[in-house]
VOPADREN-233991 format. One record per atom (N, C-alpha, C, O, CB): residue in three letters; x, y, z; atom name. Coordinates in nm, 2 decimals, always signed. Glycine has a CB too. Example, Ala and Ser with C-alpha at 12.3 -4.5 7.8 and 13.67 -1.06 7.14 Angstrom:
REM residues 2
REC resn   east  north     up name
REC  ALA  +1.32  -0.57  +0.78    N
REC  ALA  +1.23  -0.45  +0.78   CA
REC  ALA  +1.32  -0.33  +0.78    C
REC  ALA  +1.42  -0.33  +0.85    O
REC  ALA  +1.13  -0.45  +0.90   CB
REC  SER  +1.28  -0.22  +0.71    N
REC  SER  +1.37  -0.11  +0.71   CA
REC  SER  +1.29  +0.00  +0.79    C
REC  SER  +1.34  +0.11  +0.80    O
REC  SER  +1.41  -0.06  +0.57   CB
//
This chain:
REM residues 108
REC resn   east  north     up name
REC  MET  +1.83  +0.21  +1.40    N
REC  MET  +1.73  +0.14  +1.32   CA
REC  MET  +1.78  +0.11  +1.19    C
REC  MET  +1.86  +0.19  +1.13    O
REC  MET  +1.60  +0.23  +1.31   CB
REC  ASP  +1.75  -0.01  +1.13    N
REC  ASP  +1.79  -0.05  +1.00   CA
REC  ASP  +1.73  +0.04  +0.90    C
REC  ASP  +1.64  +0.12  +0.93    O
REC  ASP  +1.75  -0.20  +0.97   CB
REC  GLU  +1.78  +0.03  +0.77    N
REC  GLU  +1.72  +0.11  +0.66   CA
REC  GLU  +1.57  +0.07  +0.65    C
REC  GLU  +1.54  -0.05  +0.67    O
REC  GLU  +1.79  +0.09  +0.53   CB
REC  VAL  +1.49  +0.17  +0.62    N
REC  VAL  +1.34  +0.14  +0.61   CA
REC  VAL  +1.29  +0.18  +0.47    C
REC  VAL  +1.34  +0.28  +0.41    O
REC  VAL  +1.27  +0.22  +0.72   CB
REC  LYS  +1.20  +0.10  +0.42    N
REC  LYS  +1.13  +0.13  +0.30   CA
REC  LYS  +0.98  +0.15  +0.33    C
REC  LYS  +0.93  +0.09  +0.42    O
REC  LYS  +1.15  +0.01  +0.19   CB
REC  CYS  +0.93  +0.24  +0.25    N
REC  CYS  +0.78  +0.26  +0.26   CA
REC  CYS  +0.72  +0.20  +0.13    C
REC  CYS  +0.75  +0.23  +0.02    O
REC  CYS  +0.75  +0.42  +0.26   CB
REC  ILE  +0.63  +0.11  +0.16    N
REC  ILE  +0.56  +0.04  +0.05   CA
REC  ILE  +0.42  +0.11  +0.04    C
REC  ILE  +0.35  +0.13  +0.14    O
REC  ILE  +0.54  -0.11  +0.08   CB
REC  ILE  +0.39  +0.16  -0.08    N
REC  ILE  +0.26  +0.23  -0.11   CA
REC  ILE  +0.19  +0.15  -0.22    C
REC  ILE  +0.24  +0.13  -0.33    O
REC  ILE  +0.29  +0.38  -0.14   CB
REC  ALA  +0.07  +0.11  -0.19    N
REC  ALA  -0.02  +0.05  -0.29   CA
REC  ALA  -0.15  +0.12  -0.29    C
REC  ALA  -0.21  +0.16  -0.19    O
REC  ALA  -0.04  -0.10  -0.25   CB
REC  ILE  -0.20  +0.15  -0.41    N
REC  ILE  -0.32  +0.21  -0.44   CA
REC  ILE  -0.41  +0.11  -0.50    C
REC  ILE  -0.39  +0.06  -0.61    O
REC  ILE  -0.31  +0.35  -0.52   CB
REC  VAL  -0.53  +0.08  -0.44    N
REC  VAL  -0.61  -0.03  -0.48   CA
REC  VAL  -0.76  +0.02  -0.49    C
REC  VAL  -0.79  +0.13  -0.43    O
REC  VAL  -0.60  -0.15  -0.40   CB
REC  GLU  -0.85  -0.06  -0.55    N
REC  GLU  -0.99  -0.02  -0.55   CA
REC  GLU  -1.04  -0.02  -0.41    C
REC  GLU  -1.00  -0.11  -0.32    O
REC  GLU  -1.07  -0.12  -0.64   CB
REC  ARG  -1.14  +0.07  -0.38    N
REC  ARG  -1.20  +0.08  -0.25   CA
REC  ARG  -1.26  -0.06  -0.21    C
REC  ARG  -1.33  -0.12  -0.29    O
REC  ARG  -1.30  +0.19  -0.24   CB
REC  GLY  -1.24  -0.10  -0.08    N
REC  GLY  -1.30  -0.22  -0.03   CA
REC  GLY  -1.20  -0.34  -0.04    C
REC  GLY  -1.24  -0.44  +0.02    O
REC  GLY  -1.42  -0.25  -0.11   CB
REC  ARG  -1.09  -0.32  -0.09    N
REC  ARG  -0.99  -0.43  -0.11   CA
REC  ARG  -0.88  -0.43  -0.01    C
REC  ARG  -0.81  -0.53  +0.01    O
REC  ARG  -0.94  -0.44  -0.25   CB
REC  ALA  -0.85  -0.31  +0.05    N
REC  ALA  -0.73  -0.29  +0.13   CA
REC  ALA  -0.73  -0.38  +0.26    C
REC  ALA  -0.62  -0.44  +0.29    O
REC  ALA  -0.72  -0.15  +0.18   CB
REC  ASP  -0.84  -0.40  +0.33    N
REC  ASP  -0.83  -0.48  +0.45   CA
REC  ASP  -0.78  -0.63  +0.42    C
REC  ASP  -0.70  -0.68  +0.49    O
REC  ASP  -0.97  -0.49  +0.51   CB
REC  LYS  -0.83  -0.69  +0.32    N
REC  LYS  -0.79  -0.82  +0.28   CA
REC  LYS  -0.64  -0.82  +0.24    C
REC  LYS  -0.57  -0.91  +0.28    O
REC  LYS  -0.88  -0.87  +0.16   CB
REC  ILE  -0.60  -0.72  +0.17    N
REC  ILE  -0.46  -0.72  +0.13   CA
REC  ILE  -0.37  -0.70  +0.25    C
REC  ILE  -0.26  -0.76  +0.26    O
REC  ILE  -0.44  -0.60  +0.03   CB
REC  VAL  -0.40  -0.61  +0.34    N
REC  VAL  -0.32  -0.58  +0.46   CA
REC  VAL  -0.32  -0.71  +0.55    C
REC  VAL  -0.21  -0.74  +0.60    O
REC  VAL  -0.38  -0.46  +0.54   CB
REC  ASN  -0.43  -0.78  +0.56    N
REC  ASN  -0.43  -0.90  +0.64   CA
REC  ASN  -0.33  -1.00  +0.59    C
REC  ASN  -0.26  -1.07  +0.67    O
REC  ASN  -0.57  -0.96  +0.65   CB
REC  LYS  -0.32  -1.02  +0.46    N
REC  LYS  -0.23  -1.11  +0.40   CA
REC  LYS  -0.08  -1.06  +0.42    C
REC  LYS  +0.01  -1.14  +0.44    O
REC  LYS  -0.26  -1.13  +0.25   CB
REC  ALA  -0.06  -0.93  +0.41    N
REC  ALA  +0.07  -0.87  +0.42   CA
REC  ALA  +0.12  -0.89  +0.57    C
REC  ALA  +0.24  -0.92  +0.59    O
REC  ALA  +0.07  -0.72  +0.39   CB
REC  LYS  +0.03  -0.88  +0.66    N
REC  LYS  +0.07  -0.91  +0.80   CA
REC  LYS  +0.11  -1.05  +0.83    C
REC  LYS  +0.20  -1.08  +0.91    O
REC  LYS  -0.05  -0.88  +0.90   CB
REC  LYS  +0.05  -1.14  +0.75    N
REC  LYS  +0.09  -1.29  +0.77   CA
REC  LYS  +0.23  -1.31  +0.72    C
REC  LYS  +0.29  -1.41  +0.76    O
REC  LYS  -0.01  -1.37  +0.69   CB
REC  VAL  +0.29  -1.23  +0.64    N
REC  VAL  +0.42  -1.25  +0.59   CA
REC  VAL  +0.52  -1.15  +0.65    C
REC  VAL  +0.64  -1.13  +0.60    O
REC  VAL  +0.43  -1.24  +0.44   CB
REC  GLY  +0.48  -1.07  +0.75    N
REC  GLY  +0.58  -0.99  +0.82   CA
REC  GLY  +0.55  -0.84  +0.84    C
REC  GLY  +0.62  -0.78  +0.91    O
REC  GLY  +0.70  -1.00  +0.76   CB
REC  ALA  +0.44  -0.79  +0.78    N
REC  ALA  +0.41  -0.65  +0.80   CA
REC  ALA  +0.36  -0.63  +0.94    C
REC  ALA  +0.28  -0.71  +0.99    O
REC  ALA  +0.30  -0.60  +0.70   CB
REC  LYS  +0.41  -0.53  +1.01    N
REC  LYS  +0.38  -0.51  +1.15   CA
REC  LYS  +0.25  -0.43  +1.17    C
REC  LYS  +0.19  -0.42  +1.27    O
REC  LYS  +0.49  -0.45  +1.23   CB
REC  GLY  +0.21  -0.36  +1.06    N
REC  GLY  +0.09  -0.28  +1.06   CA
REC  GLY  +0.08  -0.20  +0.93    C
REC  GLY  +0.17  -0.22  +0.84    O
REC  GLY  +0.10  -0.18  +1.18   CB
REC  ALA  -0.02  -0.13  +0.91    N
REC  ALA  -0.04  -0.05  +0.79   CA
REC  ALA  -0.13  +0.07  +0.82    C
REC  ALA  -0.20  +0.07  +0.92    O
REC  ALA  -0.10  -0.14  +0.68   CB
REC  THR  -0.12  +0.17  +0.73    N
REC  THR  -0.22  +0.28  +0.74   CA
REC  THR  -0.29  +0.27  +0.61    C
REC  THR  -0.24  +0.26  +0.50    O
REC  THR  -0.14  +0.42  +0.76   CB
REC  ILE  -0.43  +0.29  +0.62    N
REC  ILE  -0.51  +0.29  +0.50   CA
REC  ILE  -0.58  +0.43  +0.49    C
REC  ILE  -0.64  +0.47  +0.59    O
REC  ILE  -0.62  +0.17  +0.50   CB
REC  ILE  -0.56  +0.49  +0.38    N
REC  ILE  -0.62  +0.62  +0.35   CA
REC  ILE  -0.71  +0.61  +0.24    C
REC  ILE  -0.68  +0.54  +0.14    O
REC  ILE  -0.50  +0.73  +0.33   CB
REC  TYR  -0.82  +0.68  +0.24    N
REC  TYR  -0.92  +0.68  +0.13   CA
REC  TYR  -0.89  +0.80  +0.04    C
REC  TYR  -0.85  +0.90  +0.08    O
REC  TYR  -1.06  +0.69  +0.18   CB
REC  GLY  -0.90  +0.77  -0.09    N
REC  GLY  -0.87  +0.87  -0.19   CA
REC  GLY  -0.96  +0.86  -0.31    C
REC  GLY  -1.05  +0.77  -0.32    O
REC  GLY  -0.73  +0.86  -0.23   CB
REC  ARG  -0.94  +0.95  -0.41    N
REC  ARG  -1.02  +0.95  -0.53   CA
REC  ARG  -0.93  +0.96  -0.64    C
REC  ARG  -0.85  +1.05  -0.65    O
REC  ARG  -1.12  +1.07  -0.53   CB
REC  GLY  -0.94  +0.87  -0.74    N
REC  GLY  -0.86  +0.87  -0.86   CA
REC  GLY  -0.91  +0.97  -0.96    C
REC  GLY  -1.03  +1.00  -0.96    O
REC  GLY  -0.85  +0.73  -0.92   CB
REC  THR  -0.82  +1.02  -1.04    N
REC  THR  -0.87  +1.11  -1.14   CA
REC  THR  -0.86  +1.05  -1.28    C
REC  THR  -0.94  +1.10  -1.37    O
REC  THR  -0.79  +1.24  -1.14   CB
REC  GLY  -0.78  +0.96  -1.31    N
REC  GLY  -0.76  +0.90  -1.44   CA
REC  GLY  -0.89  +0.84  -1.49    C
REC  GLY  -0.94  +0.87  -1.60    O
REC  GLY  -0.65  +0.80  -1.45   CB
REC  GLN  -0.95  +0.75  -1.41    N
REC  GLN  -1.07  +0.68  -1.44   CA
REC  GLN  -1.19  +0.77  -1.45    C
REC  GLN  -1.27  +0.77  -1.55    O
REC  GLN  -1.10  +0.57  -1.34   CB
REC  SER  -1.20  +0.87  -1.36    N
REC  SER  -1.32  +0.96  -1.36   CA
REC  SER  -1.31  +1.05  -1.48    C
REC  SER  -1.42  +1.09  -1.53    O
REC  SER  -1.33  +1.03  -1.23   CB
REC  GLU  -1.19  +1.09  -1.52    N
REC  GLU  -1.18  +1.18  -1.63   CA
REC  GLU  -1.23  +1.11  -1.76    C
REC  GLU  -1.29  +1.16  -1.84    O
REC  GLU  -1.04  +1.23  -1.65   CB
REC  ALA  -1.19  +0.98  -1.77    N
REC  ALA  -1.24  +0.90  -1.89   CA
REC  ALA  -1.39  +0.89  -1.89    C
REC  ALA  -1.45  +0.90  -1.99    O
REC  ALA  -1.17  +0.76  -1.89   CB
REC  LEU  -1.45  +0.86  -1.77    N
REC  LEU  -1.59  +0.85  -1.77   CA
REC  LEU  -1.67  +0.98  -1.79    C
REC  LEU  -1.77  +0.98  -1.85    O
REC  LEU  -1.63  +0.79  -1.63   CB
REC  LYS  -1.61  +1.09  -1.75    N
REC  LYS  -1.67  +1.22  -1.78   CA
REC  LYS  -1.68  +1.24  -1.93    C
REC  LYS  -1.77  +1.31  -1.98    O
REC  LYS  -1.59  +1.33  -1.72   CB
REC  PHE  -1.58  +1.19  -2.00    N
REC  PHE  -1.58  +1.20  -2.15   CA
REC  PHE  -1.70  +1.15  -2.21    C
REC  PHE  -1.75  +1.20  -2.32    O
REC  PHE  -1.45  +1.14  -2.20   CB
REC  PHE  -1.76  +1.05  -2.16    N
REC  PHE  -1.88  +0.98  -2.21   CA
REC  PHE  -2.01  +1.03  -2.14    C
REC  PHE  -2.11  +0.97  -2.14    O
REC  PHE  -1.87  +0.83  -2.19   CB
REC  ASN  -2.00  +1.15  -2.08    N
REC  ASN  -2.11  +1.21  -2.01   CA
REC  ASN  -2.16  +1.13  -1.89    C
REC  ASN  -2.28  +1.14  -1.86    O
REC  ASN  -2.23  +1.24  -2.10   CB
REC  ILE  -2.08  +1.05  -1.84    N
REC  ILE  -2.11  +0.97  -1.72   CA
REC  ILE  -2.01  +1.01  -1.61    C
REC  ILE  -1.89  +1.02  -1.64    O
REC  ILE  -2.11  +0.81  -1.75   CB
REC  TYR  -2.06  +1.03  -1.49    N
REC  TYR  -1.96  +1.06  -1.38   CA
REC  TYR  -1.98  +0.96  -1.27    C
REC  TYR  -2.08  +0.96  -1.20    O
REC  TYR  -1.99  +1.21  -1.33   CB
REC  ILE  -1.88  +0.88  -1.25    N
REC  ILE  -1.87  +0.79  -1.14   CA
REC  ILE  -1.74  +0.81  -1.07    C
REC  ILE  -1.63  +0.81  -1.13    O
REC  ILE  -1.88  +0.64  -1.19   CB
REC  GLU  -1.75  +0.84  -0.94    N
REC  GLU  -1.63  +0.87  -0.87   CA
REC  GLU  -1.54  +0.74  -0.85    C
REC  GLU  -1.60  +0.64  -0.81    O
REC  GLU  -1.66  +0.93  -0.73   CB
REC  ALA  -1.42  +0.75  -0.88    N
REC  ALA  -1.33  +0.64  -0.87   CA
REC  ALA  -1.27  +0.64  -0.73    C
REC  ALA  -1.16  +0.70  -0.71    O
REC  ALA  -1.22  +0.64  -0.98   CB
REC  SER  -1.33  +0.57  -0.63    N
REC  SER  -1.28  +0.56  -0.50   CA
REC  SER  -1.16  +0.47  -0.49    C
REC  SER  -1.16  +0.36  -0.55    O
REC  SER  -1.39  +0.52  -0.40   CB
REC  LYS  -1.06  +0.51  -0.41    N
REC  LYS  -0.94  +0.43  -0.39   CA
REC  LYS  -0.91  +0.41  -0.25    C
REC  LYS  -0.95  +0.49  -0.16    O
REC  LYS  -0.82  +0.49  -0.47   CB
REC  GLU  -0.83  +0.31  -0.22    N
REC  GLU  -0.77  +0.30  -0.08   CA
REC  GLU  -0.62  +0.30  -0.10    C
REC  GLU  -0.56  +0.23  -0.19    O
REC  GLU  -0.82  +0.17  -0.01   CB
REC  ILE  -0.55  +0.37  -0.02    N
REC  ILE  -0.40  +0.38  -0.03   CA
REC  ILE  -0.35  +0.31  +0.09    C
REC  ILE  -0.38  +0.35  +0.21    O
REC  ILE  -0.36  +0.53  -0.04   CB
REC  ILE  -0.27  +0.21  +0.07    N
REC  ILE  -0.21  +0.13  +0.18   CA
REC  ILE  -0.06  +0.18  +0.19    C
REC  ILE  +0.01  +0.18  +0.10    O
REC  ILE  -0.22  -0.02  +0.15   CB
REC  ILE  -0.03  +0.21  +0.32    N
REC  ILE  +0.11  +0.25  +0.35   CA
REC  ILE  +0.17  +0.16  +0.45    C
REC  ILE  +0.11  +0.14  +0.56    O
REC  ILE  +0.12  +0.40  +0.40   CB
REC  ILE  +0.28  +0.09  +0.42    N
REC  ILE  +0.34  +0.00  +0.51   CA
REC  ILE  +0.49  +0.04  +0.52    C
REC  ILE  +0.56  +0.05  +0.42    O
REC  ILE  +0.32  -0.15  +0.47   CB
REC  LEU  +0.54  +0.05  +0.64    N
REC  LEU  +0.69  +0.06  +0.66   CA
REC  LEU  +0.75  -0.07  +0.70    C
REC  LEU  +0.69  -0.15  +0.78    O
REC  LEU  +0.71  +0.17  +0.77   CB
REC  SER  +0.86  -0.10  +0.64    N
REC  SER  +0.93  -0.23  +0.66   CA
REC  SER  +1.08  -0.21  +0.65    C
REC  SER  +1.13  -0.12  +0.58    O
REC  SER  +0.88  -0.33  +0.56   CB
REC  GLU  +1.15  -0.29  +0.73    N
REC  GLU  +1.29  -0.29  +0.72   CA
REC  GLU  +1.33  -0.33  +0.58    C
REC  GLU  +1.26  -0.42  +0.52    O
REC  GLU  +1.36  -0.38  +0.82   CB
REC  GLU  +1.43  -0.27  +0.52    N
REC  GLU  +1.46  -0.29  +0.38   CA
REC  GLU  +1.49  -0.44  +0.35    C
REC  GLU  +1.46  -0.49  +0.24    O
REC  GLU  +1.58  -0.20  +0.34   CB
REC  ASP  +1.56  -0.50  +0.44    N
REC  ASP  +1.59  -0.64  +0.42   CA
REC  ASP  +1.47  -0.74  +0.43    C
REC  ASP  +1.49  -0.86  +0.41    O
REC  ASP  +1.70  -0.69  +0.51   CB
REC  LYS  +1.36  -0.69  +0.47    N
REC  LYS  +1.24  -0.77  +0.50   CA
REC  LYS  +1.12  -0.73  +0.41    C
REC  LYS  +1.01  -0.80  +0.42    O
REC  LYS  +1.20  -0.77  +0.64   CB
REC  TYR  +1.13  -0.63  +0.33    N
REC  TYR  +1.01  -0.58  +0.26   CA
REC  TYR  +0.97  -0.66  +0.14    C
REC  TYR  +0.85  -0.66  +0.11    O
REC  TYR  +1.04  -0.44  +0.21   CB
REC  ARG  +1.06  -0.74  +0.08    N
REC  ARG  +1.02  -0.81  -0.04   CA
REC  ARG  +0.91  -0.90  -0.03    C
REC  ARG  +0.82  -0.90  -0.12    O
REC  ARG  +1.14  -0.88  -0.09   CB
REC  SER  +0.90  -0.98  +0.07    N
REC  SER  +0.79  -1.08  +0.09   CA
REC  SER  +0.65  -1.00  +0.10    C
REC  SER  +0.55  -1.04  +0.06    O
REC  SER  +0.81  -1.17  +0.20   CB
REC  ILE  +0.66  -0.89  +0.17    N
REC  ILE  +0.54  -0.81  +0.19   CA
REC  ILE  +0.49  -0.75  +0.06    C
REC  ILE  +0.38  -0.75  +0.02    O
REC  ILE  +0.56  -0.69  +0.30   CB
REC  TYR  +0.59  -0.69  -0.01    N
REC  TYR  +0.57  -0.63  -0.15   CA
REC  TYR  +0.50  -0.74  -0.24    C
REC  TYR  +0.40  -0.71  -0.31    O
REC  TYR  +0.70  -0.58  -0.20   CB
REC  ASP  +0.57  -0.85  -0.25    N
REC  ASP  +0.52  -0.96  -0.34   CA
REC  ASP  +0.38  -1.01  -0.30    C
REC  ASP  +0.30  -1.04  -0.39    O
REC  ASP  +0.62  -1.08  -0.34   CB
REC  THR  +0.35  -1.02  -0.17    N
REC  THR  +0.22  -1.06  -0.12   CA
REC  THR  +0.11  -0.96  -0.16    C
REC  THR  +0.00  -1.00  -0.20    O
REC  THR  +0.23  -1.08  +0.03   CB
REC  ILE  +0.14  -0.83  -0.15    N
REC  ILE  +0.05  -0.73  -0.18   CA
REC  ILE  +0.02  -0.74  -0.33    C
REC  ILE  -0.10  -0.73  -0.37    O
REC  ILE  +0.10  -0.59  -0.15   CB
REC  ILE  +0.12  -0.76  -0.42    N
REC  ILE  +0.09  -0.78  -0.56   CA
REC  ILE  +0.00  -0.89  -0.59    C
REC  ILE  -0.09  -0.88  -0.67    O
REC  ILE  +0.23  -0.79  -0.63   CB
REC  GLU  +0.03  -1.01  -0.52    N
REC  GLU  -0.05  -1.13  -0.54   CA
REC  GLU  -0.20  -1.11  -0.49    C
REC  GLU  -0.29  -1.14  -0.56    O
REC  GLU  +0.01  -1.25  -0.47   CB
REC  ALA  -0.21  -1.06  -0.36    N
REC  ALA  -0.34  -1.05  -0.30   CA
REC  ALA  -0.43  -0.94  -0.37    C
REC  ALA  -0.55  -0.96  -0.38    O
REC  ALA  -0.32  -1.01  -0.15   CB
REC  GLY  -0.36  -0.84  -0.42    N
REC  GLY  -0.44  -0.73  -0.49   CA
REC  GLY  -0.45  -0.76  -0.64    C
REC  GLY  -0.51  -0.68  -0.71    O
REC  GLY  -0.37  -0.60  -0.47   CB
REC  ARG  -0.39  -0.87  -0.69    N
REC  ARG  -0.39  -0.90  -0.83   CA
REC  ARG  -0.34  -0.78  -0.91    C
REC  ARG  -0.40  -0.74  -1.02    O
REC  ARG  -0.53  -0.94  -0.88   CB
REC  LEU  -0.23  -0.71  -0.86    N
REC  LEU  -0.19  -0.59  -0.92   CA
REC  LEU  -0.12  -0.60  -1.06    C
REC  LEU  -0.09  -0.50  -1.12    O
REC  LEU  -0.09  -0.52  -0.83   CB
REC  LYS  -0.09  -0.72  -1.10    N
REC  LYS  -0.03  -0.74  -1.23   CA
REC  LYS  -0.14  -0.74  -1.34    C
REC  LYS  -0.12  -0.74  -1.46    O
REC  LYS  +0.04  -0.87  -1.24   CB
REC  GLU  -0.27  -0.74  -1.30    N
REC  GLU  -0.38  -0.74  -1.39   CA
REC  GLU  -0.41  -0.59  -1.42    C
REC  GLU  -0.41  -0.51  -1.32    O
REC  GLU  -0.51  -0.81  -1.33   CB
REC  PRO  -0.45  -0.55  -1.54    N
REC  PRO  -0.47  -0.41  -1.57   CA
REC  PRO  -0.59  -0.36  -1.49    C
REC  PRO  -0.69  -0.42  -1.47    O
REC  PRO  -0.50  -0.40  -1.72   CB
REC  GLY  -0.57  -0.23  -1.44    N
REC  GLY  -0.68  -0.16  -1.38   CA
REC  GLY  -0.71  -0.20  -1.23    C
REC  GLY  -0.81  -0.16  -1.17    O
REC  GLY  -0.80  -0.18  -1.45   CB
REC  THR  -0.62  -0.28  -1.17    N
REC  THR  -0.65  -0.32  -1.03   CA
REC  THR  -0.57  -0.24  -0.93    C
REC  THR  -0.61  -0.24  -0.81    O
REC  THR  -0.60  -0.47  -1.02   CB
REC  GLY  -0.47  -0.16  -0.97    N
REC  GLY  -0.40  -0.07  -0.88   CA
REC  GLY  -0.26  -0.06  -0.92    C
REC  GLY  -0.21  -0.12  -1.02    O
REC  GLY  -0.42  -0.12  -0.74   CB
REC  ILE  -0.18  +0.01  -0.83    N
REC  ILE  -0.04  +0.02  -0.85   CA
REC  ILE  +0.03  +0.00  -0.71    C
REC  ILE  -0.03  +0.01  -0.61    O
REC  ILE  +0.00  +0.16  -0.91   CB
REC  ILE  +0.16  -0.03  -0.72    N
REC  ILE  +0.24  -0.04  -0.60   CA
REC  ILE  +0.38  +0.01  -0.63    C
REC  ILE  +0.43  -0.01  -0.74    O
REC  ILE  +0.24  -0.19  -0.55   CB
REC  PHE  +0.44  +0.08  -0.53    N
REC  PHE  +0.58  +0.12  -0.54   CA
REC  PHE  +0.64  +0.14  -0.40    C
REC  PHE  +0.57  +0.14  -0.30    O
REC  PHE  +0.58  +0.26  -0.62   CB
REC  THR  +0.77  +0.15  -0.40    N
REC  THR  +0.84  +0.17  -0.27   CA
REC  THR  +0.92  +0.30  -0.28    C
REC  THR  +0.96  +0.35  -0.39    O
REC  THR  +0.93  +0.05  -0.24   CB
REC  ILE  +0.94  +0.36  -0.16    N
REC  ILE  +1.03  +0.48  -0.15   CA
REC  ILE  +1.12  +0.46  -0.03    C
REC  ILE  +1.07  +0.40  +0.07    O
REC  ILE  +0.95  +0.61  -0.15   CB
REC  PRO  +1.24  +0.51  -0.03    N
REC  PRO  +1.33  +0.50  +0.09   CA
REC  PRO  +1.28  +0.60  +0.19    C
REC  PRO  +1.22  +0.70  +0.16    O
REC  PRO  +1.47  +0.52  +0.05   CB
REC  VAL  +1.30  +0.57  +0.32    N
REC  VAL  +1.25  +0.65  +0.43   CA
REC  VAL  +1.38  +0.70  +0.50    C
REC  VAL  +1.47  +0.63  +0.53    O
REC  VAL  +1.16  +0.57  +0.53   CB
REC  SER  +1.37  +0.83  +0.53    N
REC  SER  +1.48  +0.89  +0.61   CA
REC  SER  +1.41  +0.99  +0.71    C
REC  SER  +1.30  +1.02  +0.70    O
REC  SER  +1.58  +0.97  +0.52   CB
REC  GLU  +1.49  +1.02  +0.81    N
REC  GLU  +1.44  +1.11  +0.92   CA
REC  GLU  +1.31  +1.06  +0.99    C
REC  GLU  +1.22  +1.13  +1.01    O
REC  GLU  +1.40  +1.25  +0.86   CB
REC  LEU  +1.31  +0.93  +1.02    N
REC  LEU  +1.19  +0.86  +1.07   CA
REC  LEU  +1.19  +0.88  +1.23    C
REC  LEU  +1.28  +0.86  +1.30    O
REC  LEU  +1.19  +0.71  +1.04   CB
REC  VAL  +1.07  +0.93  +1.27    N
REC  VAL  +1.05  +0.95  +1.42   CA
REC  VAL  +0.92  +0.88  +1.45    C
REC  VAL  +0.82  +0.90  +1.38    O
REC  VAL  +1.05  +1.10  +1.46   CB
REC  GLY  +0.91  +0.82  +1.57    N
REC  GLY  +0.78  +0.76  +1.61   CA
REC  GLY  +0.77  +0.61  +1.61    C
REC  GLY  +0.66  +0.56  +1.65    O
REC  GLY  +0.68  +0.82  +1.53   CB
REC  LEU  +0.87  +0.54  +1.58    N
REC  LEU  +0.86  +0.39  +1.58   CA
REC  LEU  +0.96  +0.34  +1.69    C
REC  LEU  +1.03  +0.24  +1.66    O
REC  LEU  +0.89  +0.33  +1.44   CB
REC  HIS  +0.96  +0.40  +1.80    N
REC  HIS  +1.06  +0.36  +1.91   CA
REC  HIS  +1.04  +0.21  +1.95    C
REC  HIS  +1.13  +0.14  +1.99    O
REC  HIS  +1.05  +0.45  +2.03   CB
REC  HIS  +0.91  +0.17  +1.94    N
REC  HIS  +0.88  +0.03  +1.99   CA
REC  HIS  +0.96  -0.07  +1.90    C
REC  HIS  +0.99  -0.18  +1.96    O
REC  HIS  +0.73  +0.00  +1.98   CB
REC  ARG  +0.99  -0.04  +1.78    N
REC  ARG  +1.07  -0.14  +1.70   CA
REC  ARG  +1.21  -0.15  +1.75    C
REC  ARG  +1.27  -0.26  +1.75    O
REC  ARG  +1.07  -0.09  +1.55   CB
REC  GLU  +1.27  -0.04  +1.79    N
REC  GLU  +1.41  -0.04  +1.85   CA
REC  GLU  +1.41  -0.12  +1.98    C
REC  GLU  +1.50  -0.20  +2.00    O
REC  GLU  +1.46  +0.10  +1.87   CB
REC  GLN  +1.31  -0.10  +2.06    N
REC  GLN  +1.30  -0.17  +2.19   CA
REC  GLN  +1.29  -0.32  +2.17    C
REC  GLN  +1.34  -0.40  +2.25    O
REC  GLN  +1.19  -0.11  +2.27   CB
REC  ILE  +1.21  -0.36  +2.07    N
REC  ILE  +1.19  -0.51  +2.04   CA
REC  ILE  +1.32  -0.57  +2.00    C
REC  ILE  +1.35  -0.69  +2.04    O
REC  ILE  +1.08  -0.53  +1.94   CB
REC  LYS  +1.41  -0.50  +1.93    N
REC  LYS  +1.53  -0.56  +1.88   CA
REC  LYS  +1.63  -0.58  +1.99    C
REC  LYS  +1.72  -0.67  +1.98    O
REC  LYS  +1.59  -0.48  +1.77   CB
REC  LYS  +1.62  -0.50  +2.10    N
REC  LYS  +1.72  -0.51  +2.20   CA
REC  LYS  +1.70  -0.62  +2.30    C
REC  LYS  +1.78  -0.64  +2.39    O
REC  LYS  +1.72  -0.38  +2.29   CB
//
């Protein structure tokens, strides 16, 4: 298997499906969406005696390293991640990957 990158984006709840659909159009083969709760925003709101839970969606996409860039750039655009407070995105290298045998079979 080629080198793999893991793209992780954390966005406001309710936005992940739209972002993932656009990522699939440029080459993402799938994604995992996990629900989470941010602490930075809620801590600031607690300071003003208001408590609103900051719900987040975490998008995880695995991509071959030589193909990840268009997916990464599309997520930034679709999620408007260059605007303050809309979310973050980062990549990490993947090693010891088990469970994606179908990708190997497709290449053969």
